[in-house]
C-alpha positions as CSV (number, residue, x, y, z in Angstrom):
1,X,0.1,0.0,0.1
2,X,1.4,3.4,-1.1
3,X,1.2,6.1,1.6
4,X,0.9,9.8,0.6
5,X,0.2,12.7,3.6
6,X,0.4,16.3,4.5
7,X,3.2,17.5,7.0
8,X,2.1,20.6,8.9
9,X,1.1,22.0,12.1
10,X,-2.6,22.1,13.4
11,X,-4.0,20.8,10.0
12,X,-7.1,18.8,11.0
13,X,-8.9,21.4,8.7
14,X,-6.8,20.6,5.9
15,X,-8.2,20.5,2.2
16,X,-5.6,18.0,1.1
17,X,-6.9,14.8,3.0
18,X,-10.7,14.9,1.8
19,X,-9.5,15.9,-1.8
20,X,-7.3,13.0,-2.0
21,X,-9.7,10.4,-0.4
22,X,-12.4,11.7,-2.7
23,X,-10.1,11.3,-5.6
24,X,-9.2,7.9,-4.7
25,X,-12.9,7.0,-4.5
26,X,-13.8,8.7,-7.7
27,X,-11.0,7.1,-10.0
28,X,-10.9,3.7,-8.0
29,X,-7.4,4.0,-6.5
30,X,-7.4,1.1,-4.3
31,X,-3.3,0.9,-3.3
32,X,-2.8,4.4,-2.0
33,X,-3.6,6.3,1.3
34,X,-3.4,9.8,2.6
35,X,-2.9,11.0,5.9
36,X,-2.2,14.1,7.8
37,X,1.3,14.2,9.6
38,X,0.8,17.0,12.0
39,X,4.0,18.1,14.1
40,X,5.0,20.6,16.7
41,X,8.1,21.2,15.3
42,X,10.4,20.5,12.2
43,X,12.8,18.4,14.3
44,X,10.1,15.5,14.1
45,X,10.2,15.0,10.4
46,X,13.2,12.6,10.1
47,X,11.1,10.3,12.5
48,X,8.1,10.3,10.1
49,X,10.5,9.4,7.0
50,X,12.0,6.7,9.1
51,X,8.7,5.2,10.7
52,X,6.4,5.4,8.0
53,X,6.5,2.2,6.0
54,X,5.8,2.9,2.1
55,X,6.0,6.4,2.2
56,X,6.2,7.7,-1.5
57,X,5.2,11.4,-1.1
58,X,4.3,14.3,1.0
59,X,2.5,18.0,0.8
60,X,4.0,20.6,2.9
61,X,1.9,23.2,4.4
62,X,2.2,26.1,6.8
63,X,4.8,26.6,8.9
64,X,7.2,24.0,6.8
65,X,7.4,25.3,3.7
66,X,11.0,26.8,4.0
67,X,12.5,24.9,7.1
68,X,11.8,21.4,5.4
69,X,14.5,22.3,2.7
70,X,17.6,21.4,4.8
71,X,16.3,17.9,5.5
72,X,15.8,17.0,1.7
73,X,18.3,15.5,-0.5
74,X,17.4,17.4,-3.6
75,X,15.3,20.6,-4.4
76,X,14.3,21.0,-8.0
77,X,15.2,24.1,-9.7
78,X,12.0,26.0,-9.7
79,X,11.5,25.0,-5.9
80,X,15.4,26.3,-5.4
81,X,14.6,29.5,-6.9
82,X,11.3,30.3,-5.0
83,X,13.1,29.1,-1.9
84,X,10.1,27.2,-0.6
85,X,8.9,23.3,-1.0
86,X,5.1,22.3,-1.0
87,X,5.7,19.0,-2.5
88,X,8.1,16.1,-1.6
89,X,8.7,12.7,-3.8
90,X,10.5,9.8,-2.0
91,X,12.5,8.0,-4.4
92,X,12.8,4.3,-4.2
93,X,16.0,4.5,-3.0
94,X,14.7,6.9,-0.3
95,X,15.8,10.2,-1.3
96,X,13.5,13.1,-0.8
97,X,13.3,15.8,-3.6
98,X,11.6,18.9,-3.1
99,X,9.3,20.4,-5.5
100,X,7.0,23.6,-5.5
101,X,3.5,23.5,-7.1
102,X,2.0,26.4,-5.8
103,X,3.3,28.7,-8.2
104,X,1.8,26.6,-10.8
105,X,-1.6,26.7,-9.2
106,X,-1.7,30.1,-8.7
107,X,-0.5,31.2,-12.0
108,X,-3.1,28.9,-13.6
109,X,-6.0,30.5,-11.5
110,X,-5.0,34.0,-11.9
111,X,-4.3,34.0,-15.7
112,X,-7.9,33.9,-16.8
113,X,-8.7,37.4,-14.9
114,X,-5.9,39.3,-16.1
115,X,-6.2,42.5,-18.2
116,X,-3.9,44.9,-19.6
117,X,-3.9,47.3,-16.8
118,X,-3.0,44.5,-14.2
119,X,0.8,45.6,-14.4
120,X,1.1,45.9,-10.2
121,X,0.7,43.7,-7.3
122,X,0.9,43.4,-3.5
123,X,1.5,40.4,-1.5
124,X,0.2,40.7,1.8
125,X,2.4,38.4,4.1
126,X,6.0,37.2,3.6
127,X,5.7,33.3,4.4
128,X,6.2,30.2,2.2
129,X,3.5,30.9,0.0
130,X,4.1,34.3,-0.8
131,X,7.7,33.4,-2.2
132,X,6.0,31.1,-4.8
133,X,3.1,34.1,-5.6
134,X,6.2,36.4,-6.0
135,X,8.1,34.0,-8.6
136,X,4.7,33.5,-10.7
137,X,4.1,37.2,-10.8
138,X,7.7,37.7,-12.1
139,X,7.1,34.9,-14.8
140,X,3.9,36.6,-15.7
141,X,5.8,40.0,-16.1
142,X,3.7,41.5,-13.3
143,X,5.7,43.6,-10.7
144,X,5.1,43.2,-7.1
145,X,5.7,44.5,-3.6
146,X,5.5,42.7,-0.1
147,X,3.5,44.1,2.9
148,X,3.9,42.9,6.1
149,X,3.5,43.9,9.7
150,X,7.2,44.1,10.4
151,X,9.7,46.1,8.3
152,X,12.5,44.4,6.3
153,X,14.3,44.9,3.3
154,X,12.1,42.9,1.2
155,X,9.1,44.7,2.6
156,X,7.9,47.7,0.7
157,X,5.1,48.6,2.9
158,X,4.2,47.9,6.5
159,X,0.3,47.8,7.0
160,X,0.3,51.2,9.0
161,X,2.0,52.8,5.9
162,X,0.0,51.4,3.3
163,X,-2.1,54.4,1.4
164,X,-4.9,54.7,-0.6
165,X,-2.9,55.7,-3.2
166,X,-0.8,52.6,-2.8
167,X,-3.7,50.6,-3.3
168,X,-5.1,52.4,-6.4
169,X,-1.4,51.9,-8.1
170,X,-1.4,48.2,-7.5
171,X,-4.5,46.2,-9.1
172,X,-3.7,43.1,-7.9
173,X,-4.0,42.2,-4.3
174,X,-3.2,38.6,-3.0
175,X,-3.4,37.8,0.7
176,X,-1.1,35.3,1.7
177,X,-1.5,35.5,5.2
178,X,-3.8,33.2,7.3
179,X,-6.1,36.1,8.4
180,X,-9.6,35.2,8.1
181,X,-9.1,31.5,8.3
182,X,-11.9,29.3,9.7
183,X,-12.7,29.7,12.6
184,X,-11.8,33.4,12.8
185,X,-13.7,34.3,9.7
186,X,-14.1,38.0,10.6
187,X,-10.4,38.8,10.5
188,X,-8.9,40.4,7.5
189,X,-5.7,41.9,6.5
190,X,-5.8,45.8,7.7
191,X,-5.5,47.6,4.2
192,X,-7.3,50.8,3.2
193,X,-10.4,48.9,1.3
194,X,-11.9,52.0,0.2
195,X,-9.3,52.5,-2.3
196,X,-10.5,49.5,-4.2
197,X,-12.4,49.6,-7.2
198,X,-13.5,47.6,-10.3
199,X,-10.1,47.5,-11.8
200,X,-8.8,45.7,-8.9
201,X,-8.3,41.6,-8.6
202,X,-8.3,40.3,-5.0
203,X,-6.7,37.1,-4.7
204,X,-7.0,35.1,-1.6
205,X,-5.0,32.0,-0.8
206,X,-7.7,31.0,1.8
207,X,-10.6,28.6,0.8
208,X,-12.2,28.1,4.1
209,X,-14.4,29.9,4.4
210,X,-15.2,30.3,0.4
211,X,-15.6,33.9,0.8
212,X,-13.3,35.5,3.4
213,X,-13.9,39.0,5.1
214,X,-10.8,40.3,2.6
215,X,-13.0,39.1,-0.5
216,X,-16.1,40.3,0.6
217,X,-14.8,43.8,1.1
218,X,-13.3,43.8,-2.2
219,X,-16.6,42.6,-3.7
220,X,-18.4,45.3,-2.0
221,X,-16.1,47.8,-4.3
222,X,-16.8,45.9,-7.5
223,X,-13.2,44.0,-7.5
224,X,-13.0,40.6,-9.0
225,X,-12.5,38.5,-6.3
226,X,-10.8,34.7,-6.6
227,X,-10.3,32.5,-3.4
228,X,-7.8,29.7,-3.3
229,X,-9.8,26.6,-3.9
230,X,-8.9,26.3,-7.5
231,X,-5.2,27.3,-7.0
232,X,-5.3,24.3,-4.2
233,X,-7.0,21.6,-6.7
234,X,-4.6,22.7,-9.1
235,X,-1.4,22.2,-7.0
236,X,-2.6,19.1,-5.6
237,X,-3.2,17.3,-9.2
238,X,0.4,18.7,-10.0
239,X,1.7,17.0,-6.9
240,X,-0.1,13.9,-7.8
241,X,1.8,13.9,-11.4
242,X,5.1,14.3,-9.7
243,X,4.6,11.5,-7.2
244,X,3.5,9.1,-10.2
245,X,6.5,10.3,-12.3
């Protein structure tokens, strides 16, 4: 029996386990299971590899997309350029190879909505997922700036310094923070929503709830809104194809 799973922390809510269970049922895949590996810190990762017989691959989620890299034997070129891994393939020889399928999922989800005026983006948050978003935007020829609570050399704006003008000048806004995830559905990034208009695209990586407060506030001002569900499905299928190469 082949085993696959999700590596993360506090992931009982996770999309992946239910998604793959349904996939296996629908496609009559009998020889594979998918489970959650919920660990308190990354130091416990090697024991999962050692003690899980027939483990063939893993998805990786918050907060381990970056810190898992030193534990891998090899990181694929794209994942290395991004600096984050969300898919691990375990070879027959037991080598761990890191990939990133977030960039594929994001790019494919966003592309149909892009118009000629969508030239600049704001990325809210600076975690592992935001790196894949930045990489994808660069490939699409869209310039981007990071927004974070804490100033750093990579961060163009902190939330308290973000003006209405900054919002008007960046017509794609992507939420890569966990703000607004179930059960804290009233939370949202603190940005000047009043400056959003019908030229904006608001993309939220969150998929539960289906419409976050961030997206609701954007929709109220006629923005195009996209949640993270399609991106997740696309990156999950891409991961599946990597495990079955």
